[in-house]
NUBA-43337 format. One record per residue (C-alpha): x negated, y, z negated; residue in one letter. Coordinates in Angstrom, 2 decimals. Each point is the difference from the previous one (the first is absolute). Layout:
# residues N
<site><x>X</x><y>Y</y><z>Z</z><type>a</type></site>
...
***
This chain:
# residues 177
<site><x>0.00</x><y>0.00</y><z>0.00</z><type>m</type></site>
<site><x>-1.36</x><y>3.40</y><z>0.90</z><type>t</type></site>
<site><x>-0.44</x><y>2.74</y><z>-2.57</z><type>n</type></site>
<site><x>2.81</x><y>1.89</y><z>1.70</z><type>t</type></site>
<site><x>2.46</x><y>-2.86</y><z>-0.57</z><type>m</type></site>
<site><x>-1.13</x><y>-0.39</y><z>-3.60</z><type>a</type></site>
<site><x>0.42</x><y>3.75</y><z>-0.54</z><type>d</type></site>
<site><x>3.50</x><y>-0.08</y><z>1.50</z><type>i</type></site>
<site><x>0.95</x><y>-2.96</y><z>-2.23</z><type>k</type></site>
<site><x>-1.39</x><y>1.82</y><z>-3.04</z><type>k</type></site>
<site><x>2.00</x><y>3.14</y><z>0.84</z><type>e</type></site>
<site><x>3.13</x><y>-2.07</y><z>0.57</z><type>l</type></site>
<site><x>-0.42</x><y>-1.73</y><z>-3.35</z><type>f</type></site>
<site><x>-0.58</x><y>3.31</y><z>-1.80</z><type>q</type></site>
<site><x>3.14</x><y>1.48</y><z>1.60</z><type>a</type></site>
<site><x>1.98</x><y>-3.14</y><z>-0.82</z><type>s</type></site>
<site><x>-1.19</x><y>0.03</y><z>-3.62</z><type>l</type></site>
<site><x>0.87</x><y>3.68</y><z>-0.36</z><type>k</type></site>
<site><x>3.47</x><y>-0.62</y><z>1.45</z><type>n</type></site>
<site><x>0.52</x><y>-2.95</y><z>-2.33</z><type>w</type></site>
<site><x>-1.05</x><y>1.98</y><z>-3.08</z><type>l</type></site>
<site><x>2.00</x><y>3.10</y><z>0.98</z><type>d</type></site>
<site><x>3.20</x><y>-1.53</y><z>1.39</z><type>y</type></site>
<site><x>0.28</x><y>-3.73</y><z>-0.73</z><type>e</type></site>
<site><x>-1.57</x><y>-0.96</y><z>-3.33</z><type>f</type></site>
<site><x>2.31</x><y>0.20</y><z>-3.05</z><type>l</type></site>
<site><x>3.05</x><y>1.03</y><z>2.06</z><type>t</type></site>
<site><x>3.36</x><y>-1.68</y><z>-0.52</z><type>w</type></site>
<site><x>-0.68</x><y>-2.11</y><z>3.10</z><type>r</type></site>
<site><x>-3.34</x><y>-1.12</y><z>-1.43</z><type>w</type></site>
<site><x>1.69</x><y>-0.98</y><z>-3.29</z><type>f</type></site>
<site><x>2.78</x><y>-1.79</y><z>1.89</z><type>l</type></site>
<site><x>-2.58</x><y>-2.05</y><z>1.91</z><type>k</type></site>
<site><x>-1.77</x><y>-0.89</y><z>-3.26</z><type>i</type></site>
<site><x>3.37</x><y>-1.01</y><z>-1.48</z><type>t</type></site>
<site><x>0.77</x><y>-2.19</y><z>3.02</z><type>i</type></site>
<site><x>-3.39</x><y>-1.70</y><z>-0.35</z><type>i</type></site>
<site><x>0.60</x><y>-0.71</y><z>-3.69</z><type>l</type></site>
<site><x>3.54</x><y>-1.31</y><z>0.61</z><type>i</type></site>
<site><x>-1.15</x><y>-2.42</y><z>2.69</z><type>f</type></site>
<site><x>-2.93</x><y>-1.18</y><z>-2.14</z><type>l</type></site>
<site><x>2.36</x><y>-0.56</y><z>-2.94</z><type>l</type></site>
<site><x>2.42</x><y>-1.91</y><z>2.24</z><type>i</type></site>
<site><x>-2.66</x><y>-2.38</y><z>1.30</z><type>i</type></site>
<site><x>-1.54</x><y>-0.30</y><z>-3.46</z><type>g</type></site>
<site><x>3.36</x><y>-1.04</y><z>-1.42</z><type>k</type></site>
<site><x>1.24</x><y>-2.23</y><z>2.85</z><type>l</type></site>
<site><x>-3.19</x><y>-1.67</y><z>1.27</z><type>l</type></site>
<site><x>0.17</x><y>-3.79</y><z>-0.18</z><type>d</type></site>
<site><x>-3.11</x><y>-0.69</y><z>-2.10</z><type>r</type></site>
<site><x>-0.29</x><y>-3.58</y><z>1.28</z><type>k</type></site>
<site><x>-0.39</x><y>1.28</y><z>3.58</z><type>r</type></site>
<site><x>-1.60</x><y>3.31</y><z>-0.99</z><type>g</type></site>
<site><x>-3.28</x><y>-0.42</y><z>1.88</z><type>l</type></site>
<site><x>1.79</x><y>-1.10</y><z>3.17</z><type>e</type></site>
<site><x>2.52</x><y>2.87</y><z>-0.17</z><type>i</type></site>
<site><x>-2.70</x><y>2.57</y><z>-0.77</z><type>i</type></site>
<site><x>-2.11</x><y>-1.32</y><z>2.92</z><type>a</type></site>
<site><x>3.05</x><y>0.43</y><z>2.24</z><type>f</type></site>
<site><x>0.48</x><y>3.56</y><z>-1.28</z><type>g</type></site>
<site><x>-3.68</x><y>0.76</y><z>0.51</z><type>f</type></site>
<site><x>0.23</x><y>-1.11</y><z>3.64</z><type>l</type></site>
<site><x>3.09</x><y>2.17</y><z>0.52</z><type>i</type></site>
<site><x>-1.79</x><y>2.95</y><z>-1.62</z><type>s</type></site>
<site><x>-3.19</x><y>-0.50</y><z>2.00</z><type>l</type></site>
<site><x>1.72</x><y>-0.24</y><z>3.37</z><type>i</type></site>
<site><x>2.51</x><y>2.79</y><z>-0.65</z><type>s</type></site>
<site><x>-2.85</x><y>2.25</y><z>-1.16</z><type>t</type></site>
<site><x>-1.98</x><y>-0.72</y><z>3.18</z><type>l</type></site>
<site><x>3.08</x><y>0.71</y><z>2.12</z><type>l</type></site>
<site><x>0.67</x><y>3.18</y><z>-1.98</z><type>d</type></site>
<site><x>-3.59</x><y>1.21</y><z>0.37</z><type>i</type></site>
<site><x>0.25</x><y>-0.59</y><z>3.74</z><type>t</type></site>
<site><x>3.35</x><y>1.78</y><z>0.32</z><type>g</type></site>
<site><x>-1.14</x><y>2.95</y><z>-2.09</z><type>t</type></site>
<site><x>-3.31</x><y>0.27</y><z>1.85</z><type>y</type></site>
<site><x>1.83</x><y>-0.07</y><z>3.35</z><type>m</type></site>
<site><x>2.41</x><y>2.67</y><z>-1.35</z><type>v</type></site>
<site><x>3.12</x><y>-2.16</y><z>0.37</z><type>f</type></site>
<site><x>1.07</x><y>1.23</y><z>-3.45</z><type>w</type></site>
<site><x>-1.31</x><y>1.81</y><z>-3.04</z><type>e</type></site>
<site><x>0.53</x><y>0.11</y><z>-3.74</z><type>y</type></site>
<site><x>0.49</x><y>3.61</y><z>-1.16</z><type>p</type></site>
<site><x>-0.16</x><y>-0.92</y><z>-3.71</z><type>y</type></site>
<site><x>-2.63</x><y>-2.46</y><z>-1.19</z><type>r</type></site>
<site><x>-0.71</x><y>-1.60</y><z>-3.36</z><type>v</type></site>
<site><x>-3.77</x><y>0.32</y><z>0.52</z><type>l</type></site>
<site><x>-1.94</x><y>2.51</y><z>2.11</z><type>p</type></site>
<site><x>-0.81</x><y>-2.67</y><z>2.56</z><type>l</type></site>
<site><x>1.49</x><y>-0.32</y><z>3.45</z><type>e</type></site>
<site><x>0.95</x><y>-3.63</y><z>-0.57</z><type>f</type></site>
<site><x>1.31</x><y>-0.36</y><z>-3.52</z><type>s</type></site>
<site><x>3.67</x><y>-0.62</y><z>0.43</z><type>e</type></site>
<site><x>2.05</x><y>-1.76</y><z>-2.66</z><type>i</type></site>
<site><x>2.03</x><y>-2.05</y><z>2.43</z><type>h</type></site>
<site><x>-3.11</x><y>-1.79</y><z>1.32</z><type>d</type></site>
<site><x>-1.38</x><y>-0.86</y><z>-3.42</z><type>f</type></site>
<site><x>3.12</x><y>-0.49</y><z>-2.09</z><type>v</type></site>
<site><x>3.48</x><y>0.43</y><z>1.51</z><type>v</type></site>
<site><x>-0.33</x><y>-2.14</y><z>3.15</z><type>i</type></site>
<site><x>-2.06</x><y>-2.80</y><z>-1.60</z><type>p</type></site>
<site><x>2.21</x><y>-0.27</y><z>-3.11</z><type>v</type></site>
<site><x>3.20</x><y>0.00</y><z>2.07</z><type>s</type></site>
<site><x>-1.23</x><y>-2.77</y><z>2.27</z><type>f</type></site>
<site><x>-1.61</x><y>-1.89</y><z>-2.91</z><type>m</type></site>
<site><x>3.43</x><y>-0.29</y><z>-1.60</z><type>l</type></site>
<site><x>1.50</x><y>-1.29</y><z>3.25</z><type>v</type></site>
<site><x>-2.89</x><y>-2.49</y><z>0.26</z><type>y</type></site>
<site><x>0.55</x><y>-1.13</y><z>-3.58</z><type>q</type></site>
<site><x>3.76</x><y>-0.47</y><z>0.18</z><type>y</type></site>
<site><x>0.44</x><y>-1.24</y><z>3.60</z><type>c</type></site>
<site><x>-1.70</x><y>-3.38</y><z>0.02</z><type>r</type></site>
<site><x>1.40</x><y>-1.26</y><z>3.31</z><type>s</type></site>
<site><x>-1.16</x><y>1.49</y><z>3.29</z><type>w</type></site>
<site><x>3.59</x><y>0.65</y><z>1.04</z><type>k</type></site>
<site><x>0.86</x><y>2.08</y><z>-3.06</z><type>s</type></site>
<site><x>-3.40</x><y>1.72</y><z>0.13</z><type>f</type></site>
<site><x>0.54</x><y>0.92</y><z>3.65</z><type>f</type></site>
<site><x>3.52</x><y>1.34</y><z>-0.57</z><type>l</type></site>
<site><x>-0.70</x><y>1.94</y><z>-3.20</z><type>v</type></site>
<site><x>-3.15</x><y>1.49</y><z>1.54</z><type>n</type></site>
<site><x>2.14</x><y>1.17</y><z>2.91</z><type>g</type></site>
<site><x>2.36</x><y>1.74</y><z>-2.43</z><type>l</type></site>
<site><x>-2.90</x><y>1.55</y><z>-1.92</z><type>l</type></site>
<site><x>-1.62</x><y>1.10</y><z>3.28</z><type>a</type></site>
<site><x>3.24</x><y>1.70</y><z>1.06</z><type>a</type></site>
<site><x>0.41</x><y>1.63</y><z>-3.41</z><type>f</type></site>
<site><x>-3.63</x><y>1.20</y><z>-0.01</z><type>s</type></site>
<site><x>0.15</x><y>1.34</y><z>3.55</z><type>s</type></site>
<site><x>3.46</x><y>1.52</y><z>0.16</z><type>f</type></site>
<site><x>0.67</x><y>1.00</y><z>-3.61</z><type>v</type></site>
<site><x>-3.28</x><y>0.48</y><z>-1.88</z><type>m</type></site>
<site><x>-1.96</x><y>1.71</y><z>2.78</z><type>e</type></site>
<site><x>2.73</x><y>2.66</y><z>0.43</z><type>p</type></site>
<site><x>0.17</x><y>0.45</y><z>-3.80</z><type>v</type></site>
<site><x>-3.79</x><y>0.42</y><z>-0.11</z><type>f</type></site>
<site><x>0.35</x><y>2.57</y><z>2.80</z><type>m</type></site>
<site><x>2.61</x><y>1.94</y><z>-2.01</z><type>l</type></site>
<site><x>-2.36</x><y>-0.01</y><z>-2.98</z><type>l</type></site>
<site><x>-2.85</x><y>1.18</y><z>2.29</z><type>a</type></site>
<site><x>-2.02</x><y>-3.10</y><z>-0.92</z><type>f</type></site>
<site><x>-0.19</x><y>-1.03</y><z>3.65</z><type>y</type></site>
<site><x>0.10</x><y>1.98</y><z>3.22</z><type>k</type></site>
<site><x>0.14</x><y>-1.89</y><z>3.30</z><type>p</type></site>
<site><x>-1.61</x><y>1.86</y><z>2.87</z><type>i</type></site>
<site><x>0.38</x><y>-2.37</y><z>2.96</z><type>i</type></site>
<site><x>1.36</x><y>-2.96</y><z>-1.98</z><type>w</type></site>
<site><x>3.60</x><y>-1.22</y><z>-0.20</z><type>h</type></site>
<site><x>1.60</x><y>-2.20</y><z>-2.65</z><type>h</type></site>
<site><x>0.80</x><y>-2.67</y><z>2.55</z><type>i</type></site>
<site><x>-3.75</x><y>-0.54</y><z>0.51</z><type>y</type></site>
<site><x>-0.44</x><y>-0.84</y><z>-3.69</z><type>s</type></site>
<site><x>2.73</x><y>-2.62</y><z>-0.03</z><type>f</type></site>
<site><x>-1.82</x><y>-2.84</y><z>1.83</z><type>p</type></site>
<site><x>-3.21</x><y>0.74</y><z>-1.91</z><type>i</type></site>
<site><x>1.79</x><y>-0.21</y><z>-3.35</z><type>f</type></site>
<site><x>1.66</x><y>-3.24</y><z>1.12</z><type>w</type></site>
<site><x>-2.96</x><y>-1.78</y><z>1.60</z><type>v</type></site>
<site><x>-2.76</x><y>1.03</y><z>-2.42</z><type>l</type></site>
<site><x>1.31</x><y>-2.09</y><z>-2.94</z><type>p</type></site>
<site><x>0.60</x><y>-2.96</y><z>2.33</z><type>l</type></site>
<site><x>-3.63</x><y>0.09</y><z>1.11</z><type>i</type></site>
<site><x>-1.19</x><y>0.37</y><z>-3.58</z><type>c</type></site>
<site><x>2.12</x><y>-2.96</y><z>-1.11</z><type>r</type></site>
<site><x>-1.44</x><y>-2.12</y><z>2.81</z><type>l</type></site>
<site><x>-3.51</x><y>0.91</y><z>-1.17</z><type>i</type></site>
<site><x>0.79</x><y>-0.79</y><z>-3.65</z><type>i</type></site>
<site><x>1.69</x><y>-3.29</y><z>0.97</z><type>d</type></site>
<site><x>-3.05</x><y>-0.95</y><z>2.06</z><type>r</type></site>
<site><x>-2.36</x><y>0.87</y><z>-2.87</z><type>l</type></site>
<site><x>2.11</x><y>-2.07</y><z>-2.41</z><type>k</type></site>
<site><x>-0.06</x><y>-2.93</y><z>2.42</z><type>s</type></site>
<site><x>-3.78</x><y>0.18</y><z>0.39</z><type>v</type></site>
<site><x>-0.42</x><y>0.32</y><z>-3.77</z><type>s</type></site>
<site><x>2.14</x><y>-3.08</y><z>-0.69</z><type>r</type></site>
<site><x>-2.03</x><y>-2.08</y><z>2.46</z><type>r</type></site>
<site><x>-3.38</x><y>1.31</y><z>-1.12</z><type>g</type></site>
***
């Protein structure tokens, strides 16, 4: 990376940090996001099946990892932005680390058959895309630029299916090994 690019990145970070400190940090939106994080962590802490805890957490970690990578890509390509952030980082959104993983972890935990998992994930994908994304827009947590809710729907539906396939495969290999 040239010095010019490093200088531009440094300036961008400084501007982003200043914006976060002046307009985002400790606002009602910031506190609401912290509250949402705590609620979802309490929910999974209370409802997690301890016997399958490692498996369910591994599933949630995969969801979080992939959704974070997709979110970084979409933000970098300016498909959307997050006007209010919990941390002064470009990619620190609660839905990637807590809300999405916990929601799908609960579906994974309670829907043992593929049929029920497929159907309930479809309902959660629709709810996430067509209800929660607009609510997050109203709260100014999320601002689509060239993105539409319909684009999120198949991602929200297919991502947990892929993650379950991976976890099932790992469990199968582990049992044989």
